[in-house]
C-alpha positions in Angstrom: 166.7 109.7 133.7 167.5 112.8 131.6 166.0 116.2 131.9 164.0 115.6 128.7 162.1 112.7 130.1 158.6 113.4 131.4 156.5 111.4 133.9 152.8 111.8 133.0 150.0 111.3 135.6 147.7 108.5 134.5 144.7 110.3 135.9 145.0 114.0 134.9 147.5 113.4 132.1 149.7 116.2 133.1 153.4 116.1 133.9 154.5 115.2 137.5 157.0 117.9 138.2 157.9 117.2 141.8 158.8 113.6 141.7 160.0 113.2 145.2 156.9 114.6 146.9 154.1 114.2 144.4 154.8 110.8 142.6 153.1 107.6 143.7 153.0 104.3 141.9 150.2 101.8 141.6 151.2 98.6 143.4 149.6 96.4 140.7 150.4 97.9 137.3 153.1 100.4 138.2 151.3 103.4 136.6 152.4 106.9 137.9 150.1 109.4 139.6 150.1 112.7 141.3 149.6 111.9 145.0 146.6 114.3 145.0 145.1 112.6 141.9 145.3 109.2 143.5 143.6 110.5 146.7 140.9 112.0 144.6 140.2 108.9 142.6 140.9 106.4 145.4 142.1 103.8 142.9 144.1 103.2 139.7 142.3 104.7 136.6 144.0 102.4 134.0 141.4 100.2 132.2 141.5 96.7 133.6 143.4 97.6 136.8 141.3 97.9 139.9 144.1 98.3 142.5 143.4 100.6 145.4 147.0 100.5 146.8 150.0 102.6 145.8 153.4 103.6 147.2 156.0 106.4 147.1 159.2 105.2 145.5 161.2 107.7 147.6 160.0 106.2 150.8 163.2 104.5 152.2 161.1 101.6 153.5 160.6 100.6 149.9 164.4 100.1 149.2 167.2 98.0 150.6 169.9 100.0 152.4 172.7 100.3 149.8 175.2 102.0 152.1 175.9 104.6 149.4 174.4 107.8 148.1 172.8 106.3 145.0 169.5 108.0 144.3 166.5 105.9 144.3 165.5 104.7 140.8 162.0 104.4 139.3 160.9 100.8 139.0 161.1 99.3 135.5 157.3 99.1 135.4 157.1 102.9 135.2 156.8 103.9 131.5 158.3 107.2 130.7 156.2 108.8 127.9 156.4 112.0 126.0 153.4 114.2 125.8 153.1 113.4 122.1 152.5 109.7 122.8 150.0 110.0 125.6 147.0 110.7 123.3 147.8 107.6 121.3 147.7 105.5 124.4 144.5 107.1 125.5 142.9 106.3 122.2 144.0 102.7 122.4 142.5 102.4 125.9 139.3 103.8 124.5 139.2 101.2 121.8 139.8 98.4 124.3 136.9 99.8 126.3 134.4 100.2 123.4 135.0 97.2 121.2 133.3 94.6 123.4 130.2 96.9 123.5 129.8 97.8 119.8 128.0 94.5 118.8 125.4 94.6 121.7 124.8 98.3 121.1 124.2 97.6 117.3 121.8 94.8 118.1 119.8 97.0 120.6 119.7 99.8 118.1 118.4 97.5 115.3 115.7 96.1 117.6 114.7 99.6 118.6 114.3 100.6 114.9 112.4 97.5 114.1 110.1 97.9 117.0 109.2 101.5 116.1 108.9 100.6 112.4 106.3 97.9 113.2 104.6 100.3 115.6 104.4 103.0 113.0 103.1 100.9 110.1 101.2 98.0 111.8 99.9 99.6 115.0 99.3 103.1 113.6 101.9 105.2 115.4 100.5 108.2 113.6 97.2 107.6 115.4 99.0 107.2 118.7 100.4 110.7 118.2 97.1 112.0 116.8 98.7 112.6 113.4 96.8 112.5 110.1 93.4 113.6 111.5 91.9 116.9 110.4 89.1 117.6 113.0 86.9 120.7 113.4 84.2 121.0 116.0 84.0 117.3 116.4 83.8 116.5 112.7 86.5 114.4 111.1 87.0 116.3 107.9 89.9 114.4 106.4 92.4 111.7 107.2 95.8 112.0 105.5 98.1 109.4 107.1 99.0 106.2 105.3 98.6 103.4 107.8 96.9 100.0 107.8 95.2 100.3 111.2 93.2 103.3 112.2 91.9 104.2 115.6 89.5 107.2 115.3 90.1 109.6 118.2 87.6 110.0 121.0 86.9 113.7 120.1 85.4 112.7 116.8 81.6 112.8 116.8 80.9 112.8 113.1 83.0 111.1 110.4 82.5 113.6 107.6 81.8 113.0 103.9 84.7 111.3 102.0 86.9 111.5 105.1 88.6 108.2 104.3 87.7 107.9 100.6 90.1 105.7 98.5 92.5 105.0 101.3 93.7 101.7 99.8 96.2 101.0 102.6 93.6 100.8 105.4 92.9 97.2 106.7 91.1 97.9 110.0 89.2 100.7 111.6 88.1 101.2 115.2 85.8 103.9 116.3 85.3 105.3 119.8 81.9 105.3 121.3 81.7 109.1 120.9 81.0 108.8 117.2 77.3 109.1 116.3 77.3 109.6 112.5 79.0 108.2 109.5 78.8 110.6 106.6 78.2 110.1 102.8 81.1 108.2 101.1 83.1 108.3 104.4 84.9 105.0 103.6 84.0 104.8 99.9 86.5 102.7 97.9 88.6 101.6 100.8 89.1 98.4 98.8 91.4 96.6 101.3 89.3 97.3 104.4 88.6 93.9 106.1 87.4 94.8 109.6 85.6 97.7 111.1 84.4 98.2 114.6 81.5 100.7 114.5 80.7 102.9 117.5 77.8 101.6 119.6 76.3 105.1 119.4 76.2 105.5 115.7 72.6 106.3 114.5 73.1 107.3 110.9 75.0 105.7 108.0 75.1 107.9 105.0 74.9 107.2 101.3 77.8 105.2 99.8 79.4 105.1 103.2 81.2 101.7 102.6 80.7 101.6 98.8 83.2 99.3 97.1 84.8 98.0 100.3 85.5 94.8 98.4 87.3 92.9 101.2 84.7 93.5 104.0 83.6 90.0 105.1 81.4 90.8 108.1 79.8 93.8 109.6 77.8 94.2 112.7 75.7 97.4 112.9 75.1 98.6 116.4 71.5 98.7 117.7 71.3 102.5 117.7 71.5 102.7 113.9 68.1 103.9 112.5 68.9 104.7 108.9 71.2 103.1 106.3 71.7 105.3 103.2 71.6 104.6 99.5 74.3 102.3 98.2 75.8 102.2 101.7 77.4 98.8 101.2 77.2 98.6 97.4 79.9 96.4 95.9 81.0 94.7 99.1 81.6 91.6 97.1 83.0 89.5 99.9 80.5 90.4 102.6 79.3 87.1 103.9 77.4 88.3 107.0 75.5 91.4 107.8 73.8 91.9 111.2 71.2 94.6 111.0 70.4 96.7 114.2 67.2 96.2 116.1 66.3 99.9 115.9 66.7 100.1 112.1 63.8 101.9 110.4 64.7 102.1 106.7 66.8 100.2 104.1 67.4 102.4 101.1 67.8 101.9 97.4 70.8 99.8 96.4 72.0 99.5 100.0 73.4 96.0 99.4 73.7 96.2 95.6 76.0 93.5 94.2 76.9 92.1 97.6 77.3 88.7 96.0 78.4 86.5 98.9 75.9 86.5 101.7 73.1 83.9 101.7 70.8 85.2 104.4 69.6 88.4 105.9 67.3 89.1 108.8 65.0 92.1 108.9 64.6 93.5 112.5 61.2 94.4 114.0 61.3 98.2 113.6 62.0 98.3 109.8 59.2 100.2 108.0 60.8 100.8 104.6 62.7 98.5 102.3 63.5 99.7 98.9 62.6 97.3 96.1 66.2 97.7 94.9 67.9 97.3 98.3 69.1 93.8 97.6 69.8 94.0 93.8 72.6 91.7 92.7 72.7 89.6 95.8 72.9 86.5 93.7 73.6 84.1 96.5 70.9 85.4 98.8 68.5 82.5 99.4 66.5 83.6 102.5 65.1 86.9 103.7 63.9 86.4 107.3 61.7 88.9 109.1 61.2 89.3 112.8 57.7 88.1 113.9 57.4 91.4 115.8 57.7 93.5 112.6 54.5 95.4 111.9 55.1 96.0 108.2 56.8 92.9 106.7 56.8 89.1 107.0 58.5 86.2 105.2 57.4 82.8 104.0 60.1 80.3 103.1 62.6 83.1 102.7 60.4 85.3 100.4 59.6 88.8 101.5 55.9 89.8 101.9 53.8 92.5 103.5 52.7 91.8 107.0 49.4 90.4 105.9 51.1 88.6 102.9 48.8 90.3 100.4 51.8 91.7 98.6 54.9 89.7 97.5 57.7 92.2 97.6 60.8 90.2 96.8 62.0 86.7 96.1 65.8 86.6 96.8 67.9 86.2 93.7 69.7 83.1 95.0 66.4 81.1 95.5 66.4 77.7 93.9 63.8 75.4 92.4 60.0 75.9 92.9 58.4 78.9 94.5 54.9 78.6 95.6 53.5 82.1 96.1 51.5 82.3 99.3 47.7 81.6 98.9 46.0 84.9 99.6 48.6 87.1 97.9 46.9 89.7 95.7 49.8 91.8 94.3 53.2 90.9 92.8 55.5 93.9 93.1 57.4 95.2 90.0 60.8 93.6 90.9 59.5 90.5 92.8 61.4 87.8 90.8 63.9 90.0 89.0 67.1 88.1 88.2 65.9 84.9 89.9 67.9 82.8 87.6 67.8 79.6 89.7 64.0 79.5 90.0 62.5 76.8 87.8 58.8 77.1 88.6 56.6 79.8 90.0 53.1 78.8 91.1 50.7 81.8 91.4 47.5 81.6 93.4 44.0 82.3 92.2 43.9 85.2 94.7 46.4 87.2 92.6 44.9 90.3 91.2 47.7 92.4 89.9 51.4 92.3 88.7 52.6 95.9 89.3 54.2 97.9 86.5 57.1 100.2 87.1 58.7 102.6 84.6 60.3 99.4 83.3 58.4 96.2 84.0 60.8 93.7 85.7 58.6 91.3 87.8 59.9 88.2 86.0 62.8 89.6 84.1 66.0 87.5 83.7 64.4 84.3 85.1 66.4 82.3 82.6 65.6 78.9 84.2 61.9 79.4 84.1 60.3 77.4 81.3 56.7 78.4 81.8 54.4 80.4 84.0 50.6 80.5 84.2 48.9 83.8 85.0 45.6 83.1 86.8 42.4 84.4 85.3 42.0 86.6 88.4 44.6 88.9 86.9 42.6 91.3 84.7 45.5 92.8 82.8 49.1 91.9 82.2 52.1 93.6 80.7 54.1 90.9 78.9 57.2 93.0 79.1 57.6 91.5 82.6 58.6 88.2 81.1 61.6 89.2 79.0 64.2 86.5 79.2 67.1 88.9 79.7 67.9 92.6 79.7 67.3 92.9 76.0 63.5 93.4 75.6 63.8 92.5 71.8 64.8 89.0 72.7 61.2 88.4 73.6 60.0 89.3 70.1 58.8 86.7 67.6 61.6 84.9 65.7 64.2 84.6 68.4 65.2 81.0 68.7 66.6 81.4 72.2 63.1 82.1 73.6 61.9 79.1 75.6 59.6 80.7 78.2 55.9 80.0 77.6 53.5 82.4 79.3 49.9 81.0 79.8 47.4 83.8 80.0 43.6 83.7 80.3 41.8 84.8 77.1 39.8 87.2 79.3 42.9 89.0 80.5 43.8 92.4 78.9 47.2 91.8 77.3 49.5 94.5 76.3 53.2 95.2 75.8 54.8 98.4 77.3 58.5 98.1 78.1 58.7 101.9 79.0 56.7 104.5 77.1 55.7 102.6 73.9 52.6 100.4 74.1 51.2 97.6 72.0 47.5 96.7 72.3 46.2 93.2 72.7 46.1 92.3 69.0 49.5 93.7 68.3 51.0 92.0 71.3 49.5 88.6 70.4 50.7 89.0 66.8 54.3 89.8 67.9 54.7 87.4 70.8 54.1 83.8 69.7 55.2 82.4 73.1 52.0 83.6 74.7 49.5 80.8 75.1 45.9 81.7 75.7 43.7 79.4 77.8 
C-alpha cells in the first residue's frame, strides 16, 4: 500500500488516518470504518448490508503466526478508493435505494392529484374552503366559483338578487336551514341545474328566482314558503313534479309559464290568490286539484273554480275531450279555456250569466279542436272576440276558409266584437262574422 492510497470511512466518508488504531472492517462486506463511527452507528451503513459485527485487522488474533516481521495486510475485500471516486459510489448507492420506490411514489402522487381533482370539480372543493361566496351581513351577494355542486354556507340568510344568475356549470345546490329568502332572479338561467334542496325555513321566493332552469325535473317547496313571485319557475320545461307548500298564500303571474311537462298540480289549503296567468303554457297539465280545506278555491274534475263554484277560473291546457261546466256556475273568467287545444266540446249551464272581458278577450281563444259552442240565453251580452281560433284575431273574420268554429248565440243576447279598444256593434258584428249562428 503506497503513501498515495487512502482508506475512506464508509460512514463519515473521510480518510482513516491512523489505520492501526482507528480502522475496523465489517465482517460481512469488508467495508472500512473509523472505530468511533462504527460504535456510533452500531452496524454497517452500506446499503444491503445489515452486519453488526466488525474486526480490527491489526488484532493478532485475526492472523496466523507467520514467524516473521511481515506487516499485517488489508484483506482483499477492502477497496481502496480515492476521494474523487467516493461521490460516484455514493450516487450509485442512492440510485439503488431510490429506483424500487420511484414507481410506487408516482402512482401515489397520481392518485393524490386525481382525488383532489375530483374533489375540486365534483364535490365543490371551493365551497369546502369557503371560496367563491361574496357574503355581507348574511346576504349572499354573488357567487363567482365555477363548480357543479354548490353547498351554500350556514351564515347565508338571504340569497340576493342574481347571486347565481347564468351559472351554466351548476348541477346541484344545497342550502342550509339558515336561509330564509331567495331573491329575485337568484338562480335565473342556471340552465343545467337538475336538483335543488331548498332550506326548510325559506318563506319567500322572489320574481324569476328559477327562471329558465330548463333541466329542473322536480322541486319540493318547504312548508314555510308563503309567497312565490312572478315567473319564479318560468321556462322550467322539464319540470315534471312540483310540490307546493301547505302555508303558501299566493301564486303570482306567470309563476309556471311554459312549464310544459307536469300533468298535475295540487293547490294547498292556505292559497288565497292565484293569478289567471300563473299556469300559462302548461300544455300537459290535465288536473288542478285543490285541498278541500281551502276557503277560496275548489276543483271539479281537474278544473279550477271558486269555493262555491260560481266562477270557473281555469281549465288546464292539457285537458282532453268534453268539459261539462259545473251546473250553478255563473261566471267564466277571461282566460278560462285559453289554449285548451285538446278540448273538443264545452257544455255551458243555463245558470251562466257572464263571460268576463279582459283588456284582450281570451276565454275561448286557441281552442283549435272545438267545433262548436252554445252560449246559453242566460248570458245577456257576449264579446265574440273570445272565440278567435288562434292568436290572429283577423282569422275570425268573414272569408277565412280555416274557420270551422260555430258559435250559437241567443237572438236576445247583446253581441259585439271588441278585441281591445275597437268595438263593433251587434249589426256590424253579425255582418262580419258569418260563423255566428242565432237561435
